C-alpha positions in Angstrom: 78.8 117.2 118.8 79.3 114.1 116.7 82.0 111.7 117.8 85.2 111.7 115.7 85.6 108.7 113.4 88.7 106.6 114.3 91.8 105.8 112.4 91.5 102.1 111.6 94.6 100.0 111.5 94.1 96.5 110.0 96.6 93.9 111.3 98.3 94.0 114.7 101.7 92.5 113.8 105.1 94.1 113.9 104.1 96.8 111.4 100.6 97.4 112.7 101.7 97.8 116.4 104.5 100.1 115.4 102.0 102.3 113.4 99.5 102.3 116.3 102.1 103.3 118.9 103.5 106.0 116.6 100.1 107.5 115.8 99.1 107.4 119.5 102.1 109.5 120.3 101.1 112.2 117.7 97.3 112.5 117.9 94.4 112.2 120.3 92.1 110.9 117.5 90.6 107.5 118.4 92.4 104.4 117.0 90.9 101.0 116.3 93.1 98.1 115.7 91.6 95.1 113.9 93.6 92.0 115.0 92.2 88.5 115.6 95.2 87.1 117.5 95.7 87.2 121.2 98.5 88.8 123.2 101.4 86.5 123.6 102.3 85.3 127.1 105.8 84.1 126.0 107.9 87.3 125.8 110.1 86.0 128.6 110.8 82.7 126.7 114.2 82.8 124.8 113.7 79.5 122.9 111.6 80.4 120.0 110.6 76.8 119.2 108.8 76.8 122.5 106.9 79.9 121.4 106.0 78.3 118.1 104.5 75.4 119.9 101.6 77.7 121.0 99.3 77.1 118.1 97.1 80.0 119.1 99.7 82.5 117.9 100.0 81.5 114.3 98.1 79.9 111.3 99.2 78.3 108.1 98.5 79.8 104.7 98.9 77.6 101.7 101.4 78.8 99.1 103.6 77.5 96.3 107.4 78.3 96.3 108.2 77.5 92.6 106.1 77.7 89.5 104.1 74.4 89.2 105.2 73.2 92.6 103.1 71.6 95.4 101.3 73.7 98.0 103.2 74.2 101.2 102.2 75.7 104.5 103.4 79.3 105.2 103.4 80.1 108.9 101.7 83.4 109.4 101.7 85.0 112.9 98.3 85.6 114.4 99.1 87.6 117.6 99.4 91.1 118.9 102.9 91.9 117.8 102.8 89.5 114.9 106.0 87.8 113.9 107.8 89.7 116.7 105.9 87.6 119.1 107.0 84.3 117.6 110.1 84.8 115.4 113.6 83.3 115.9 115.0 86.5 117.5 117.8 86.9 114.9 118.5 90.5 113.9 121.0 90.0 111.0 120.8 93.5 109.7 121.3 96.9 111.3 119.7 97.7 114.6 117.1 100.4 114.2 118.4 103.5 116.0 115.2 104.0 118.0 115.5 100.4 119.3 119.0 100.7 120.7 119.2 98.9 124.0 116.4 96.5 123.2 118.7 94.1 121.3 122.1 92.6 122.1 124.8 90.4 120.5 124.7 86.7 121.2 127.5 85.2 123.3 129.0 81.8 123.9 126.5 81.3 126.7 123.6 81.5 124.2 125.1 79.0 121.8 124.6 75.2 121.5 126.3 72.5 119.6 125.2 73.3 116.1 126.0 77.0 116.5 129.4 76.1 117.9 130.1 73.9 114.9 129.1 76.7 112.5 131.3 79.1 114.4 134.2 76.8 113.6 133.3 77.0 109.9 133.5 80.8 109.7 130.2 81.6 111.4 129.6 84.5 113.8 127.3 85.4 116.7 124.2 87.2 115.6 122.5 90.2 117.2 119.3 89.1 119.0 115.9 90.8 119.4 116.4 90.2 123.1 117.7 92.1 126.1 116.2 90.6 129.2 113.1 89.7 127.2 111.7 89.4 123.6 111.3 92.7 121.8 107.5 92.7 121.0 105.7 96.0 119.9 102.5 94.3 121.0 103.3 95.1 124.6 103.2 98.8 124.0 99.8 98.5 122.2 98.5 96.4 125.1 99.4 99.3 127.4 97.5 101.7 125.1 94.5 99.5 125.2 94.6 99.4 129.0 94.8 103.2 129.1 91.7 103.5 126.8 93.7 105.0 124.0 93.2 102.1 121.5 90.4 99.7 120.9 91.1 96.2 119.6 88.5 94.4 117.4 89.6 90.7 117.8 88.5 89.6 114.3 89.9 89.5 110.8 89.0 92.2 108.3 87.2 90.6 105.4 86.7 93.5 102.9 86.8 97.3 102.7 83.7 99.2 101.6 84.5 102.1 99.4 82.9 104.7 97.1 84.3 107.3 94.8 87.8 106.2 95.6 87.4 106.7 99.4 87.3 103.8 101.9 84.4 104.2 104.3 84.0 101.0 106.3 86.2 98.0 107.2 84.1 94.8 107.5 84.9 91.8 109.7 82.6 88.8 110.2 80.6 90.6 112.9 81.6 94.2 112.7 81.3 97.2 110.3 83.9 99.7 111.4 83.6 103.2 110.0 86.8 105.2 109.9 88.3 108.5 108.7 91.5 106.9 107.6 92.6 103.2 107.1 96.1 101.7 107.4 96.6 98.1 106.2 99.3 96.2 108.0 98.3 92.6 107.3 101.5 91.3 105.6 102.6 90.5 102.1 100.1 87.7 101.6 97.0 89.1 103.4 97.3 92.8 102.5 96.9 92.2 98.7 94.3 89.5 99.4 92.2 92.0 101.4 92.5 94.6 98.6 91.5 92.1 96.0 88.6 90.8 98.1 87.5 94.5 98.2 87.6 94.7 94.4 90.1 97.6 94.6 92.0 96.3 91.6 89.4 98.3 89.6 90.9 101.5 91.1 94.5 100.4 91.7 96.6 98.3 89.2 99.5 96.2 90.3 98.0 94.7 93.5 99.8 91.5 94.4 102.7 91.9 91.9 106.3 91.5 92.9 106.0 89.0 95.8 109.3 87.8 97.1 110.8 85.6 99.8 114.2 84.0 100.7 114.7 80.7 98.9 116.0 78.3 101.7 117.3 74.8 102.0 117.4 73.1 105.4 119.3 70.0 106.6 118.6 68.0 109.8 121.6 67.3 112.0 121.2 64.2 114.1 123.2 64.9 117.3 125.4 62.5 119.1 124.5 64.1 122.5 121.7 66.3 123.6 122.7 69.5 125.4 120.7 72.3 126.9 120.9 75.8 125.4 119.2 79.0 126.1 118.4 80.2 122.5 117.4 78.0 119.6 119.4 80.3 117.1 122.4 82.5 117.8 125.0 81.8 115.1 125.0 82.8 111.4 127.4 82.9 108.5 127.4 85.3 105.5 128.9 84.6 102.1 128.8 85.6 98.5 128.1 83.5 95.5 130.4 83.7 92.4 127.9 86.3 91.0 128.0 88.3 94.2 124.6 87.1 95.4 124.3 87.3 99.2 123.9 84.0 101.1 123.1 83.4 104.8 123.6 80.2 106.8 121.8 79.8 110.1 122.3 77.1 112.9 119.3 75.9 114.9 119.8 73.9 118.0 116.5 71.9 117.7 114.0 71.1 115.1 111.0 71.9 117.3 110.0 72.3 120.9 110.0 68.6 121.7 113.0 67.5 119.7 116.4 68.2 121.3 118.0 65.1 119.6 118.3 66.9 116.3 119.4 70.3 115.1 119.0 72.2 111.8 121.2 74.1 109.5 119.8 76.2 106.6 121.1 78.4 103.8 119.2 81.1 102.1 119.6 83.3 99.1 119.1 86.8 100.6 118.8 88.9 97.5 116.8 86.9 94.9 115.8 88.4 91.6 112.8 86.1 91.1 109.3 87.4 91.9 105.9 85.9 92.1 102.5 87.3 93.0 99.1 87.1 94.8 96.0 87.0 92.7 92.3 86.0 92.8 91.2 83.1 90.7 87.7 82.1 90.0 87.5 80.0 93.1 90.0 81.3 95.7 92.9 83.6 96.5 96.2 82.2 95.1 99.9 83.1 95.8 103.1 81.8 94.2 106.6 83.0 95.2 108.0 81.8 91.8 111.4 81.2 93.4 114.5 80.4 91.4 112.9 81.6 88.2 116.2 83.2 86.9 119.5 81.6 86.0 121.3 83.8 88.4 119.1 82.7 91.3 119.4 79.0 90.4 123.2 79.1 90.1 123.5 81.1 93.4 121.3 78.6 95.2 123.2 75.7 93.8 126.5 77.2 95.0 124.9 77.8 98.4 123.8 74.2 98.8 127.2 72.9 97.7 128.8 75.1 100.4 126.2 73.8 102.9 127.1 70.2 101.9 130.8 71.0 102.5 130.0 72.5 105.9 128.1 69.5 107.2 130.8 67.1 105.9 133.5 69.1 107.9 135.2 67.8 111.0 133.4 70.4 113.0 130.0 68.8 112.2 131.3 65.2 112.2 132.3 65.7 115.9 128.7 66.5 116.9 126.5 64.5 114.5 125.6 60.9 113.9 124.4 61.8 110.4 122.9 64.6 108.4 119.5 64.2 106.8 118.9 66.2 103.7 115.4 65.1 102.8 112.6 62.7 103.7 113.4 60.3 100.8 116.7 59.1 102.3 119.1 60.9 100.0 122.5 61.0 101.6 124.8 64.0 101.9 127.4 62.1 99.9 124.8 61.4 97.1 123.9 65.1 97.0 127.6 66.0 96.9 128.2 64.2 93.7 125.0 65.2 91.9 125.5 66.9 88.5 124.4 70.5 88.4 121.1 69.9 86.6 120.2 67.1 89.0 121.0 69.2 92.0 119.0 72.1 90.6 116.0 69.8 90.3 116.5 68.5 93.9 116.7 72.0 95.2 113.5 73.1 93.5 111.7 70.2 95.1 113.0 70.6 98.6 112.9 74.4 99.3 111.9 75.3 102.9 109.2 77.8 103.6 110.4 80.8 105.6 108.0 83.6 106.8 109.8 86.5 105.0 107.2 87.4 102.4 107.5 91.0 101.0 106.9 93.3 98.1 103.5 92.3 96.8 102.2 95.9 97.0 105.4 97.8 96.2 104.0 99.3 93.0 100.7 100.7 94.3 101.8 103.2 97.1 103.4 106.6 97.2 106.5 107.3 99.3 104.3 108.0 102.3 102.5 104.7 102.1 99.4 106.1 100.6 97.7 103.9 98.1 97.6 105.5 94.7 94.1 106.5 93.6 92.4 106.0 97.0 92.0 109.1 99.1 92.3 107.7 102.7 94.0 104.3 102.4 97.6 103.6 103.4 99.8 100.4 103.6 102.6 100.2 106.1 103.9 96.6 106.1 106.4 94.2 104.4 104.2 94.2 101.2 105.5 97.7 100.3 109.2 97.0 100.6 110.8 97.2 97.2 112.6 93.9 97.5 112.9 91.2 100.2 115.7 92.6 102.6 119.1 91.1 102.7 118.6 90.6 106.4 115.8 89.4 108.6 112.8 91.6 107.6 111.7 92.8 111.0 114.2 95.7 111.2 113.3 97.2 107.8 109.6 96.7 108.5 109.7 98.5 111.8 111.6 101.4 110.2 109.1 101.7 107.4 106.1 101.4 109.6 107.4 104.1 112.0 108.2 106.4 109.1 104.7 106.0 107.5 103.1 106.3 110.9 104.9 109.7 111.4 103.9 110.8 107.9 100.3 110.1 108.6 100.5 111.7 112.1 101.8 114.9 110.5 98.7 115.1 108.3 96.5 115.0 111.3 97.9 118.0 113.1 
């Protein structure tokens, strides 16, 4: 009797590991996970900057944030569990019901100087993806591998072979993996890139359209005194712009794993209208978030930055900081404070910070169950299919969608 072709899941991040675990609970069909990154050994480390210091767990992808802007590095997780293995642990939205008990609210004991200063300026403690350890769905997949339920191919998928609107083989550098069904979970930049490399735009229109992210500005807070803290982030503040746009401020206790002399404070526009895309040029794959392309987004971000300026000029921050640095050119907070709107808009456009919250680049090419329109056995179950970038940290919505699509696929197999 011929062996059964496997389900092939491409990308072992938050979404991919959730899909694999869900399918493994519903079917005995073999599952192959294509993921080049290693398992993380840092799930007991609460300070996420220490985790980010492990260069084996991520890679940089070049992107542009605004139309005509310079290329900037976008940090993309490259580990079993993906962003859940390296993220800042903040869960600013609702806790998925099936993860109850795996997260908890931050407390005073988790908070450092920058967080305490933001608390004094109408901040609040955040929920953390932590309850005795980092929540990382890669651990469950590792157990399935050890049990022989799942096979991991530690390479990147390069293209999908297809004929008559059916995918037959996923290719990596060294492997050709036949499958009965394929689920792509490579993220909002890599999923459309893989589809385009596979020339699937001939069968599916709209690949790469609608890319979004959270526009963010970050200031550095030079601290008067260094103090130890358990978590690098635990305090946030929500606000609304005059148009009702949602804004989120986050306090960071360090700037990286080796710098406890400085903290960070950032503000993000959480519900932007502007959209960009991923496309294939004649020479390479390109992506552009096209941030702040609408008047509403520009005005909301300007108001967000003015509020951030007011925050760092408050007595709460004066008590902990020697000074606040707003850019590498030596612009002072005071100079930023008195800038005219047009000048401040230009400054913001040139100093946006990259955050790894890319979504929505494949939102128009899938059915409700994640199935790619026009292709018989291909699904997508990652951040690329979210209709818009969430108004919270994306991990929660991604887990919910990946589990839902995993269940929908599992039901078709029984």
